[in-house]
C-alpha positions in Angstrom: -76.8 -30.7 -9.2 -78.3 -30.0 -5.4 -79.5 -26.4 -5.0 -78.4 -25.2 -1.6 -78.9 -21.4 -1.4 -80.0 -20.8 2.2 -80.5 -17.3 2.0 -82.7 -17.9 -1.1 -84.7 -20.1 0.7 -85.4 -17.9 4.0 -85.9 -14.9 2.0 -89.5 -13.5 2.0 -88.5 -11.1 -1.2 -90.0 -11.9 -4.4 -88.1 -14.2 -6.2 -88.0 -14.7 -10.0 -85.9 -17.9 -11.7 -85.3 -18.5 -15.3 -84.4 -22.1 -16.5 -83.6 -23.9 -19.6 -85.7 -27.1 -20.1 -82.6 -29.3 -21.0 -80.1 -27.9 -18.8 -77.2 -29.8 -18.4 -75.7 -28.1 -15.4 -78.5 -27.8 -13.3 -81.6 -30.3 -14.4 -84.9 -29.0 -14.3 -86.2 -31.8 -11.8 -83.4 -29.8 -8.9 -85.1 -26.5 -9.6 -88.6 -27.8 -9.6 -88.0 -29.1 -6.1 -86.0 -25.9 -5.1 -88.8 -24.0 -6.3 -91.0 -25.8 -4.1 -89.2 -24.9 -1.0 -89.3 -21.3 -1.4 -91.8 -18.6 -0.2 -94.1 -16.4 -2.1 -93.9 -14.6 -4.2 -91.9 -16.5 -6.5 -92.2 -17.1 -10.4 -90.4 -20.1 -12.2 -90.0 -19.3 -15.9 -88.8 -22.4 -17.8 -87.4 -21.9 -21.7 -88.1 -24.9 -23.7 -85.5 -27.1 -25.0 -83.0 -24.4 -23.8 -79.1 -25.5 -22.3 -77.1 -24.0 -19.5 -76.3 -21.1 -21.5 -79.5 -20.6 -23.1 -77.9 -20.9 -26.2 -80.3 -19.8 -29.3 -82.7 -18.9 -26.8 -81.2 -15.8 -25.2 -84.4 -13.6 -27.0 -86.9 -15.6 -24.9 -85.0 -15.1 -21.8 -85.0 -11.1 -22.8 -88.7 -11.5 -23.3 -89.4 -13.3 -19.7 -87.5 -10.3 -17.9 -88.9 -7.9 -19.8 -92.5 -9.3 -19.1 -91.6 -9.6 -15.4 -90.0 -5.8 -15.4 -93.2 -4.5 -16.9 -95.3 -6.7 -14.2 -93.5 -5.0 -11.6 -93.9 -1.4 -12.7 -97.3 -1.8 -13.5 -97.9 -3.1 -9.5 -95.3 -0.3 -8.0 -92.4 -2.6 -8.0 -89.2 -1.8 -9.6 -88.8 -5.5 -11.2 -87.5 -7.5 -8.1 -90.1 -5.9 -5.7 
């Protein structure tokens, strides 16, 4: 899969991405390439052994989102900044 999101690539806003390590639709290699092109601030959380739908790994996704939200509130941001 080719990651083509020009508005995201051009954005200076905070970006938080969650990716499954075993994603069969959007392979992790493509995500790392895309992530490397993004402006800061940015964060990528890779969920071990998770597929595209995070089957059996939704708790880990929720924990990652919760931690991101808490960090945003501690810094005066509301999650996404």
